[in-house]
BAFI-3210 file (N, C-alpha, C; in Angstrom, 3 decimals, decimal comma, padded with zeros to 6 digits):
// residues 118
n [1|2|3|4|5|6|7|8|9|10|11|12|13|14|15|16|17|18|19|20|21|22|23|24|25|26|27|28|29|30|31|32|33|34|35|36|37|38|39|40|41|42|43|44|45|46|47|48|49|50|51|52|53|54|55|56|57|58|59|60|61|62|63|64|65|66|67|68|69|70|71|72|73|74|75|76|77|78|79|80|81|82|83|84|85|86|87|88|89|90|91|92|93|94|95|96|97|98|99|100|101|102|103|104|105|106|107|108|109|110|111|112|113|114|115|116|117|118]
n.u [006,628|009,884|013,017|015,841|019,483|022,284|025,185|027,600|028,306|028,159|025,409|024,251|021,230|018,471|015,826|012,393|009,614|006,487|002,957|000,521|-002,403|-003,323|-005,331|-004,573|-001,467|000,142|003,826|005,918|008,176|009,929|009,154|010,169|013,189|013,326|012,378|014,846|016,852|015,066|014,095|015,509|016,761|017,285|019,133|018,050|019,554|019,359|020,347|022,639|025,396|027,028|025,800|022,873|022,846|022,695|024,895|024,928|026,282|027,690|025,877|023,647|023,425|022,275|021,295|022,689|025,091|025,294|023,555|021,377|020,391|019,027|020,046|021,797|024,887|024,123|025,510|026,291|026,926|027,652|025,668|022,538|019,252|017,741|016,166|015,475|015,458|013,917|013,612|012,331|012,980|011,589|012,169|014,711|016,807|019,439|020,690|023,292|022,952|022,831|020,554|016,884|016,321|018,146|018,662|016,312|013,310|010,411|008,867|007,797|007,886|008,159|009,565|009,623|011,588|012,242|014,793|016,349|020,113|020,922]
n.v [028,911|029,487|029,689|031,623|031,875|032,851|030,895|029,371|032,213|034,036|035,310|037,336|036,231|036,758|035,757|036,607|036,263|036,070|035,796|034,645|033,920|035,776|038,241|042,339|040,289|039,436|040,299|038,198|037,760|039,474|038,497|036,128|036,435|037,552|035,857|034,315|032,490|030,026|029,332|027,805|028,402|025,552|025,256|022,464|021,226|020,044|018,713|017,968|018,862|019,512|020,827|022,745|023,010|024,534|026,264|026,926|029,447|031,035|031,634|033,736|034,653|033,590|035,002|033,789|033,632|030,845|028,921|030,633|032,136|032,915|034,749|035,035|032,796|032,204|030,199|028,977|026,572|024,901|025,401|024,761|022,554|022,676|022,039|023,136|023,322|025,001|025,136|025,894|025,465|025,247|025,668|023,503|021,330|020,667|022,992|022,921|021,596|020,309|019,690|019,097|016,831|016,039|018,653|018,083|019,303|020,587|021,472|024,143|026,207|024,680|025,219|024,111|024,896|025,328|025,137|027,597|027,352|029,602]
n.w [065,073|065,162|065,948|064,371|064,376|063,422|062,504|064,441|066,353|069,242|071,715|073,742|075,912|076,805|079,490|079,493|081,232|079,985|081,360|079,284|080,111|081,721|081,338|081,177|079,889|081,632|082,901|084,539|085,179|086,808|089,742|089,849|089,454|091,777|093,639|093,200|094,744|094,465|092,251|089,298|085,620|082,450|080,292|076,673|074,669|070,912|068,531|070,507|070,656|067,814|064,106|064,467|066,740|069,777|072,334|075,955|078,255|081,136|082,908|084,651|088,764|091,469|094,812|096,335|095,337|093,285|091,120|088,828|085,744|084,272|082,588|079,951|077,986|074,804|072,440|069,052|066,913|063,907|060,741|060,750|061,855|064,444|068,712|071,296|074,478|076,829|080,506|083,577|086,625|089,912|093,514|092,885|093,863|093,497|092,717|090,551|088,412|084,836|083,986|083,941|085,124|086,828|087,824|090,687|092,537|091,416|088,063|087,013|084,280|080,996|077,395|074,276|071,845|068,382|066,509|063,853|062,875|060,715]
ca.u [007,876|011,409|014,345|016,340|020,552|023,388|025,761|029,011|028,047|027,781|024,854|023,975|020,322|018,143|014,482|011,639|008,106|004,858|001,150|-001,085|-003,478|-004,445|-005,861|-004,061|-000,980|001,480|004,895|006,113|010,051|010,374|008,784|010,865|014,029|013,284|012,481|015,887|017,192|014,429|014,163|016,996|016,387|017,564|018,757|019,021|019,950|018,843|021,222|023,796|026,702|027,525|025,400|021,739|023,000|023,155|025,273|024,149|027,315|028,246|025,057|023,843|023,603|021,085|021,464|023,413|026,128|024,619|023,013|020,117|020,930|017,998|020,935|023,735|025,198|024,194|027,067|025,313|027,367|027,305|024,384|021,727|017,985|017,780|015,609|015,575|014,014|013,774|013,198|012,280|012,801|011,230|012,468|015,365|017,653|020,308|021,555|024,357|022,407|022,628|019,376|016,210|015,870|019,261|017,764|014,832|012,022|009,034|008,735|006,954|007,402|008,867|009,162|010,720|011,863|012,949|015,884|017,265|021,000|021,308]
ca.v [029,355|028,952|030,724|031,651|032,968|033,043|029,307|030,234|033,281|033,791|036,142|037,606|036,350|036,891|034,827|036,545|035,178|036,172|034,813|034,965|033,411|036,500|039,894|041,781|039,230|039,868|040,031|037,557|037,992|040,372|037,677|034,722|036,918|037,965|034,231|033,804|031,104|028,482|028,850|027,240|028,042|025,322|025,315|021,531|021,619|018,943|017,507|018,408|019,685|019,413|021,570|023,515|023,026|025,968|025,475|027,937|029,296|031,765|031,894|034,313|033,240|033,664|036,097|033,299|032,391|029,115|029,568|030,847|030,714|033,505|035,531|033,837|032,815|031,175|029,607|028,138|025,945|024,815|025,618|023,171|022,516|021,631|022,353|024,304|023,011|025,696|024,623|026,942|024,346|025,569|024,811|022,656|020,251|020,880|024,626|022,592|020,574|020,622|019,003|019,223|015,852|015,747|019,981|018,060|020,071|021,270|022,414|025,855|026,157|024,144|025,603|023,762|026,091|024,974|026,522|026,954|027,975|030,192]
ca.w [064,615|064,490|066,592|063,693|064,568|063,097|062,749|064,906|066,854|070,868|071,703|074,728|076,083|078,904|079,335|080,232|081,258|080,663|081,362|078,055|080,592|081,875|080,008|079,234|079,955|082,752|083,293|085,924|085,120|088,333|090,874|089,645|090,176|093,376|094,180|092,139|095,815|095,013|090,640|088,332|084,161|082,390|078,505|076,328|072,800|070,961|069,165|071,963|069,557|065,868|063,301|064,479|069,168|071,087|073,889|077,149|079,529|082,289|083,854|086,304|089,258|092,590|095,767|096,991|094,830|092,618|089,757|088,517|084,845|083,788|082,224|079,893|077,001|074,125|071,757|068,064|066,366|062,464|060,643|060,993|062,602|066,022|069,322|072,054|075,751|078,006|081,825|085,112|088,356|091,046|094,480|092,760|094,925|092,660|091,197|089,911|087,512|084,338|083,423|084,605|086,156|087,844|089,286|090,893|092,507|090,654|086,441|086,513|082,949|079,611|075,923|073,677|070,376|067,078|065,842|063,013|062,207|058,898]
c.u [008,975|011,895|015,609|018,495|021,344|023,894|027,405|029,199|027,915|026,523|024,248|022,030|019,770|016,299|013,466|010,076|006,482|003,978|000,557|-002,010|-004,121|-004,282|-006,512|-003,159|-000,299|002,686|005,284|007,654|010,028|010,264|009,431|012,420|013,864|013,079|013,664|016,421|016,706|013,909|015,568|016,316|017,289|017,977|019,199|018,879|019,899|018,734|022,204|025,093|027,004|026,082|023,882|022,072|022,986|023,341|025,253|025,425|026,867|025,964|024,529|023,074|021,827|022,175|022,500|024,723|025,587|024,041|021,612|019,772|019,405|018,479|022,013|023,679|025,056|025,071|026,274|026,446|027,122|025,501|023,304|020,586|018,094|016,166|016,256|015,290|014,580|013,299|013,203|011,343|012,631|011,557|012,955|016,329|019,101|021,125|022,740|024,383|022,783|021,332|018,222|015,942|016,859|019,021|017,303|013,975|011,575|009,112|007,466|006,988|008,311|008,461|009,648|010,185|012,769|013,446|016,840|018,251|021,213|022,331]
c.v [028,854|030,214|030,652|032,417|032,316|032,024|030,281|031,764|032,729|035,316|035,591|037,253|036,453|036,286|036,215|036,448|036,412|035,487|035,128|034,602|034,512|038,081|041,411|040,433|040,374|039,593|039,633|037,086|038,341|039,309|036,166|035,092|037,368|037,013|033,560|032,470|029,869|028,370|028,810|027,154|026,825|024,886|023,448|021,793|020,218|019,027|018,846|019,137|019,012|020,619|021,172|023,399|024,598|025,580|026,949|027,893|030,977|032,631|032,936|033,982|034,442|035,393|035,131|032,916|031,363|030,024|029,570|030,533|031,788|034,344|035,076|034,414|031,758|031,146|029,095|027,505|026,048|025,401|023,977|023,318|022,189|021,817|022,533|023,778|023,883|025,477|025,979|026,008|024,930|024,768|023,834|022,093|021,022|021,788|023,948|021,761|021,463|020,416|019,186|018,081|015,311|017,135|018,956|018,369|019,714|021,911|023,108|025,937|025,281|024,325|024,582|024,531|025,541|026,194|025,589|028,024|028,369|031,125]
c.w [065,067|065,642|065,867|064,058|063,589|063,291|063,251|065,561|068,555|070,774|073,125|074,611|077,431|078,822|080,307|079,967|081,295|080,607|080,396|078,327|080,999|081,520|081,038|080,408|080,922|082,865|084,793|085,900|086,422|089,510|090,716|090,099|091,241|093,777|093,704|092,866|095,198|093,217|089,946|086,827|083,540|081,222|078,585|075,460|072,505|069,186|070,838|071,843|067,926|065,369|063,647|066,206|068,674|072,290|074,959|077,813|080,068|082,811|084,705|086,982|090,824|093,812|096,687|096,544|093,469|091,991|089,374|086,997|083,989|082,628|081,706|078,495|076,025|072,511|070,604|067,670|065,025|062,104|059,986|061,772|064,332|067,299|070,131|073,668|076,425|079,203|083,020|086,028|089,011|092,377|094,172|093,626|094,692|092,178|090,501|089,382|086,566|083,425|084,802|085,631|086,799|088,964|090,804|091,085|091,198|089,629|087,171|085,593|082,225|078,475|075,577|071,665|068,777|067,131|064,444|062,849|061,268|059,028]
res [d|s|v|l|l|a|p|h|k|t|y|n|v|e|v|q|l|l|n|e|k|t|s|p|t|t|d|e|t|v|e|v|k|n|e|n|t|e|h|l|f|l|y|q|s|s|p|a|t|g|a|g|s|v|a|f|s|d|g|s|k|d|d|k|g|n|a|f|n|q|t|g|k|f|k|t|d|a|a|g|n|g|t|l|t|v|t|l|k|h|q|p|t|n|k|a|a|t|t|p|d|a|a|g|g|e|t|d|v|e|a|v|l|n|v|k|l|q]
***
């Protein structure tokens, strides 16, 4: 499936974490929010700019005022196709980072979404 968004728009976003390996499916979002100082959501668009890209901004903060990014804004660029990688880091060593490698810690979840701006 692809995420379909309009070009040149701003969207408010919120990540919800569902564990579909359990029956019934469980929502893990509350647990991660309760442990927000130990987690960091990161968003990487490919391409980084131009047609098909999505930029993340205005991310939510953790209880210590550092980046948590469970909510924020996506701003789309021109019409086109790309991907958006969403990564949840556990115990990041650098909460100011914008990439998973720079954040350190362990990757709890990583999802690559196809994006269509049309």
